C-alpha positions as a Markdown table, in Angstrom:
| # | Residue | x | y | z |
|---|---|---|---|---|
| 1 | Met | 148.7 | -82.7 | -108.4 |
| 2 | Met | 151.4 | -82.7 | -105.6 |
| 3 | Arg | 150.2 | -84.4 | -102.5 |
| 4 | Ile | 150.7 | -82.5 | -99.1 |
| 5 | Ser | 151.7 | -84.4 | -96.1 |
| 6 | Lys | 149.5 | -84.2 | -93.2 |
| 7 | Ser | 152.2 | -85.5 | -90.8 |
| 8 | Asp | 152.7 | -83.1 | -87.7 |
| 9 | Val | 156.5 | -82.8 | -87.5 |
| 10 | Gln | 156.3 | -81.3 | -84.0 |
| 11 | Asn | 154.5 | -84.2 | -82.6 |
| 12 | Arg | 157.1 | -86.7 | -83.9 |
| 13 | Tyr | 158.9 | -88.5 | -80.9 |
| 14 | Leu | 162.4 | -87.6 | -80.3 |
| 15 | Thr | 165.3 | -89.9 | -79.0 |
| 16 | Asn | 168.2 | -88.7 | -77.3 |
| 17 | Gly | 166.7 | -85.3 | -77.0 |
| 18 | Phe | 166.7 | -82.6 | -74.2 |
| 19 | Lys | 164.2 | -80.5 | -72.5 |
| 20 | Leu | 163.8 | -76.8 | -73.6 |
| 21 | Thr | 162.7 | -74.6 | -70.7 |
| 22 | Arg | 161.3 | -71.9 | -72.7 |
| 23 | Val | 160.1 | -72.0 | -76.4 |
| 24 | Gly | 157.7 | -69.2 | -77.6 |
| 25 | Val | 157.4 | -66.0 | -79.7 |
| 26 | Thr | 158.1 | -62.4 | -78.6 |
| 27 | Gly | 157.2 | -58.9 | -79.5 |
| 28 | Val | 153.5 | -59.5 | -80.4 |
| 29 | Lys | 151.8 | -56.2 | -80.6 |
| 30 | Lys | 148.0 | -55.9 | -79.5 |
| 31 | Pro | 145.7 | -53.2 | -78.6 |
| 32 | Val | 144.1 | -53.8 | -75.0 |
| 33 | Arg | 141.3 | -52.2 | -73.3 |
| 34 | Val | 141.6 | -52.2 | -69.6 |
| 35 | His | 138.7 | -51.5 | -67.3 |
| 36 | Arg | 139.6 | -50.4 | -63.8 |
| 37 | Asp | 138.2 | -48.0 | -61.1 |
| 38 | Gly | 135.5 | -47.0 | -63.5 |
| 39 | Arg | 137.5 | -45.9 | -66.2 |
| 40 | Asp | 138.8 | -47.5 | -69.5 |
| 41 | Thr | 142.4 | -47.2 | -70.7 |
| 42 | Cys | 143.6 | -48.2 | -74.1 |
| 43 | Leu | 147.1 | -49.5 | -74.3 |
| 44 | Thr | 149.2 | -50.7 | -77.0 |
| 45 | Cys | 150.9 | -54.0 | -75.5 |
| 46 | Glu | 154.0 | -56.1 | -76.6 |
| 47 | Ile | 153.6 | -59.5 | -75.5 |
| 48 | Asp | 155.9 | -62.5 | -75.2 |
| 49 | Val | 154.7 | -66.0 | -74.6 |
| 50 | Phe | 156.5 | -69.1 | -73.7 |
| 51 | Val | 156.1 | -72.9 | -72.8 |
| 52 | Asp | 158.5 | -75.6 | -72.1 |
| 53 | Leu | 159.2 | -78.4 | -74.5 |
| 54 | Pro | 159.7 | -81.9 | -73.2 |
| 55 | Ser | 162.9 | -83.9 | -74.3 |
| 56 | Thr | 160.7 | -86.2 | -76.3 |
| 57 | Gln | 159.0 | -84.0 | -78.5 |
| 58 | Arg | 160.4 | -82.7 | -81.7 |
| 59 | Gly | 159.1 | -79.2 | -81.6 |
| 60 | Ser | 156.6 | -76.7 | -80.3 |
| 61 | His | 153.1 | -75.5 | -82.1 |
| 62 | Leu | 154.2 | -71.8 | -82.1 |
| 63 | Ser | 151.1 | -71.1 | -84.0 |
| 64 | Arg | 149.0 | -72.0 | -81.1 |
| 65 | Asn | 150.6 | -69.2 | -79.0 |
| 66 | Leu | 149.6 | -66.6 | -81.7 |
| 67 | Glu | 145.8 | -68.0 | -81.6 |
| 68 | Val | 145.7 | -67.8 | -77.9 |
| 69 | Ile | 146.9 | -64.1 | -77.8 |
| 70 | Ala | 144.4 | -63.3 | -80.3 |
| 71 | Glu | 141.4 | -65.1 | -78.7 |
| 72 | Ile | 142.1 | -63.5 | -75.1 |
| 73 | Val | 142.5 | -59.9 | -76.5 |
| 74 | Glu | 139.3 | -60.3 | -78.6 |
| 75 | Gln | 137.6 | -61.6 | -75.7 |
| 76 | Gly | 138.7 | -58.4 | -74.1 |
| 77 | Val | 136.4 | -56.2 | -76.4 |
| 78 | Ser | 133.3 | -57.9 | -74.9 |
| 79 | Glu | 134.6 | -58.5 | -71.5 |
| 80 | Pro | 136.9 | -55.6 | -70.3 |
| 81 | Ile | 140.2 | -56.6 | -68.9 |
| 82 | Lys | 140.7 | -55.7 | -65.2 |
| 83 | Gly | 144.6 | -55.3 | -65.8 |
| 84 | Leu | 147.8 | -56.3 | -67.5 |
| 85 | Glu | 148.6 | -58.8 | -65.0 |
| 86 | Val | 144.9 | -60.3 | -65.4 |
| 87 | Leu | 145.4 | -60.6 | -69.3 |
| 88 | Ala | 149.0 | -62.3 | -68.6 |
| 89 | Ala | 147.2 | -64.9 | -66.4 |
| 90 | Asp | 144.5 | -65.6 | -68.6 |
| 91 | Ile | 146.9 | -66.2 | -71.8 |
| 92 | Cys | 148.9 | -68.6 | -69.2 |
| 93 | Arg | 146.0 | -70.8 | -68.6 |
| 94 | Arg | 145.1 | -70.8 | -72.1 |
| 95 | Leu | 148.4 | -71.9 | -73.3 |
| 96 | Leu | 148.7 | -75.1 | -71.0 |
| 97 | Asp | 145.2 | -75.9 | -72.3 |
| 98 | Arg | 146.5 | -75.7 | -75.9 |
| 99 | His | 150.1 | -77.2 | -75.4 |
| 100 | Glu | 149.0 | -80.5 | -73.9 |
| 101 | Tyr | 152.8 | -81.5 | -73.7 |
| 102 | Ala | 153.6 | -78.5 | -71.6 |
| 103 | Thr | 154.0 | -78.3 | -67.8 |
| 104 | Tyr | 154.9 | -74.6 | -67.7 |
| 105 | Ala | 153.8 | -71.5 | -69.2 |
| 106 | Glu | 155.2 | -68.0 | -68.8 |
| 107 | Val | 153.6 | -64.5 | -70.2 |
| 108 | His | 155.5 | -61.0 | -70.4 |
| 109 | Ile | 153.5 | -57.8 | -71.2 |
| 110 | Asn | 155.0 | -54.2 | -71.8 |
| 111 | Ala | 152.9 | -51.3 | -72.3 |
| 112 | Asp | 153.3 | -47.4 | -72.1 |
| 113 | Tyr | 150.9 | -45.9 | -69.7 |
| 114 | Phe | 150.0 | -42.1 | -69.1 |
| 115 | Leu | 148.7 | -40.2 | -66.0 |
| 116 | Glu | 147.7 | -36.6 | -65.5 |
| 117 | Arg | 150.2 | -34.9 | -62.9 |
| 118 | Ser | 150.4 | -31.5 | -61.3 |
| 119 | Leu | 153.3 | -29.2 | -61.5 |
| 120 | Pro | 154.5 | -26.9 | -58.8 |
| 121 | Thr | 152.8 | -24.1 | -60.5 |
| 122 | Gly | 149.5 | -25.8 | -60.6 |
| 123 | Arg | 149.7 | -26.5 | -64.3 |
| 124 | Arg | 148.6 | -30.0 | -65.6 |
| 125 | Ser | 150.7 | -32.4 | -67.5 |
| 126 | Ile | 150.3 | -35.7 | -68.9 |
| 127 | Glu | 153.3 | -38.0 | -68.0 |
| 128 | Ser | 154.5 | -41.3 | -69.5 |
| 129 | Tyr | 155.2 | -44.4 | -67.6 |
| 130 | Lys | 156.0 | -48.2 | -68.3 |
| 131 | Leu | 153.6 | -50.8 | -67.2 |
| 132 | Ile | 155.3 | -54.3 | -66.8 |
| 133 | Ala | 153.3 | -57.4 | -66.1 |
| 134 | Arg | 154.2 | -61.1 | -66.2 |
| 135 | Ala | 152.3 | -64.5 | -65.1 |
| 136 | Thr | 153.8 | -68.1 | -64.6 |
| 137 | His | 151.8 | -71.0 | -64.4 |
| 138 | Lys | 153.3 | -74.7 | -63.5 |
| 139 | Arg | 150.9 | -77.2 | -64.2 |
| 140 | Gly | 149.2 | -78.7 | -61.0 |
| 141 | Asp | 150.9 | -76.0 | -59.0 |
| 142 | Gly | 149.0 | -72.8 | -59.2 |
| 143 | Leu | 149.5 | -69.6 | -61.1 |
| 144 | Met | 151.7 | -66.4 | -60.0 |
| 145 | Lys | 151.0 | -62.8 | -61.3 |
| 146 | Met | 153.1 | -59.9 | -61.2 |
| 147 | Ile | 152.5 | -56.2 | -62.1 |
| 148 | Gly | 155.4 | -53.6 | -62.0 |
| 149 | Ala | 156.0 | -50.0 | -63.1 |
| 150 | Arg | 159.0 | -48.1 | -64.3 |
| 151 | Val | 159.2 | -44.5 | -63.2 |
| 152 | Ile | 161.5 | -41.6 | -63.9 |
| 153 | Gly | 162.3 | -38.9 | -61.3 |
| 154 | Met | 165.0 | -37.0 | -59.9 |
| 155 | Thr | 167.2 | -37.4 | -56.8 |
| 156 | Ala | 169.6 | -35.0 | -54.9 |
| 157 | Cys | 172.5 | -36.4 | -53.5 |
| 158 | Pro | 172.6 | -36.2 | -49.5 |
| 159 | Cys | 176.3 | -37.2 | -49.4 |
| 160 | Ala | 177.5 | -34.4 | -51.6 |
| 161 | Met | 175.3 | -31.9 | -49.5 |
| 162 | Glu | 176.7 | -33.0 | -46.2 |
| 163 | Thr | 180.2 | -32.6 | -47.5 |
| 164 | Val | 179.4 | -29.0 | -49.1 |
| 165 | Asp | 178.1 | -28.0 | -45.5 |
| 166 | Glu | 181.3 | -29.1 | -43.8 |
| 167 | Ile | 183.6 | -27.3 | -46.5 |
| 168 | Gln | 181.4 | -24.1 | -46.2 |
| 169 | Gly | 181.1 | -24.3 | -42.6 |
| 170 | Asn | 177.3 | -24.5 | -42.6 |
| 171 | Thr | 177.2 | -21.1 | -43.8 |
| 172 | Leu | 174.8 | -21.7 | -46.6 |
| 173 | Lys | 172.3 | -23.5 | -44.1 |
| 174 | Gln | 172.6 | -20.2 | -41.7 |
| 175 | Glu | 171.5 | -18.1 | -44.7 |
| 176 | Gly | 168.0 | -19.6 | -44.4 |
| 177 | Cys | 167.0 | -19.0 | -47.9 |
| 178 | Leu | 167.9 | -22.1 | -50.1 |
| 179 | Pro | 168.9 | -25.6 | -49.3 |
| 180 | Thr | 172.7 | -26.6 | -49.5 |
| 181 | Ile | 173.7 | -27.1 | -52.9 |
| 182 | Ser | 174.2 | -30.5 | -54.3 |
| 183 | His | 174.3 | -32.6 | -57.7 |
| 184 | Asn | 171.3 | -34.2 | -59.0 |
| 185 | Gln | 170.8 | -37.4 | -60.8 |
| 186 | Arg | 168.1 | -38.7 | -63.1 |
| 187 | Asn | 166.8 | -41.8 | -61.7 |
| 188 | Val | 164.7 | -44.6 | -63.5 |
| 189 | Thr | 163.3 | -46.8 | -61.0 |
| 190 | Thr | 161.2 | -50.2 | -61.5 |
| 191 | Ala | 159.0 | -51.7 | -58.8 |
| 192 | Lys | 157.5 | -55.2 | -59.2 |
| 193 | Leu | 155.3 | -57.1 | -57.0 |
| 194 | Glu | 154.3 | -60.9 | -57.5 |
| 195 | Val | 151.3 | -62.2 | -56.0 |
| 196 | Pro | 149.3 | -65.3 | -56.1 |
| 197 | Glu | 146.3 | -65.1 | -58.7 |
| 198 | Gln | 143.5 | -64.4 | -56.1 |
| 199 | Phe | 145.4 | -61.1 | -55.2 |
| 200 | Glu | 145.2 | -57.6 | -56.9 |
| 201 | Val | 147.8 | -55.1 | -56.8 |
| 202 | Glu | 147.0 | -51.3 | -58.3 |
| 203 | Ala | 149.7 | -50.2 | -60.7 |
| 204 | Asp | 148.7 | -46.5 | -59.9 |
| 205 | Asp | 149.7 | -47.2 | -56.3 |
| 206 | Leu | 153.2 | -48.5 | -57.3 |
| 207 | Ile | 153.7 | -45.5 | -59.4 |
| 208 | Glu | 152.9 | -43.2 | -56.6 |
| 209 | Ile | 155.2 | -45.2 | -54.0 |
| 210 | Val | 158.0 | -44.9 | -56.6 |
| 211 | Glu | 157.5 | -41.2 | -57.1 |
| 212 | Ala | 157.3 | -40.6 | -53.2 |
| 213 | Ser | 160.6 | -42.0 | -52.9 |
| 214 | Phe | 162.3 | -39.3 | -55.2 |
| 215 | Ser | 163.6 | -35.9 | -54.4 |
| 216 | Ser | 161.2 | -34.6 | -56.9 |
| 217 | Pro | 159.2 | -35.9 | -59.7 |
| 218 | Thr | 160.3 | -34.9 | -63.4 |
| 219 | Phe | 158.0 | -33.8 | -66.0 |
| 220 | Glu | 158.0 | -33.6 | -69.8 |
| 221 | Ile | 157.8 | -30.0 | -70.3 |
| 222 | Leu | 159.0 | -27.2 | -67.6 |
| 223 | Lys | 158.8 | -23.5 | -68.2 |
| 224 | Arg | 161.8 | -21.5 | -66.3 |
| 225 | Thr | 159.9 | -20.7 | -63.3 |
| 226 | Glu | 158.7 | -24.7 | -63.0 |
| 227 | Glu | 162.1 | -25.8 | -63.5 |
| 228 | Ala | 163.5 | -23.7 | -60.9 |
| 229 | Asn | 160.7 | -25.1 | -58.3 |
| 230 | Val | 161.7 | -28.8 | -59.3 |
| 231 | Val | 165.2 | -28.0 | -58.5 |
| 232 | Ile | 164.6 | -26.2 | -55.1 |
| 233 | Thr | 162.1 | -28.9 | -54.1 |
| 234 | Ala | 164.7 | -31.7 | -54.8 |
| 235 | His | 167.5 | -30.1 | -52.9 |
| 236 | Arg | 165.1 | -29.5 | -50.0 |
| 237 | Asn | 164.3 | -33.4 | -50.2 |
| 238 | Pro | 167.7 | -35.2 | -50.6 |
| 239 | Lys | 167.5 | -38.9 | -51.2 |
């Protein structure tokens, strides 16, 4: 019978080594239930986790990372998670507990997110966004967490609009019916806010702030009249 060595290669002492600032696993997909403001939201999350590795240690125990992710996510079934940034913070803390040799842990989480929105005609539509969360924890130096959102919208160029006004001698404005013509752009904006662990940031608020910065929001499906309304709205609100 072949004998299997119980020696832990990762724990072997390494001479003439060098420190690695981040060692971990990426692209771990897990279902997560977030409970916030009295409602549950089910998200499919992609999780990346990292710890540092001292120069004296040969390797990192990567299986511990997967164990920590599984434990925290399963714990969320009975104890709903308040937000992706909270999930990232919980994983960060547990990583440093499991990797006793590490002094730093970092967690990234991405998830698709959906909100109901009203079109100019009053029709309701489900629009997609991307949530971005991160937590970093340095042993003995506290924990920071970040929540962000990626939002797609539309902007009408004010510079081109002014140039058109000059060329046309303000005749288009004097008509009083439609805003001055301009070109528009599809705008992808990501807003992130990092705070100490004890503070909370609402992702929906970030999405609303970003959408308010556009000339007009965009929508997944537009009928002809709705499309015209979006274009007119954008040109009346150049950004």
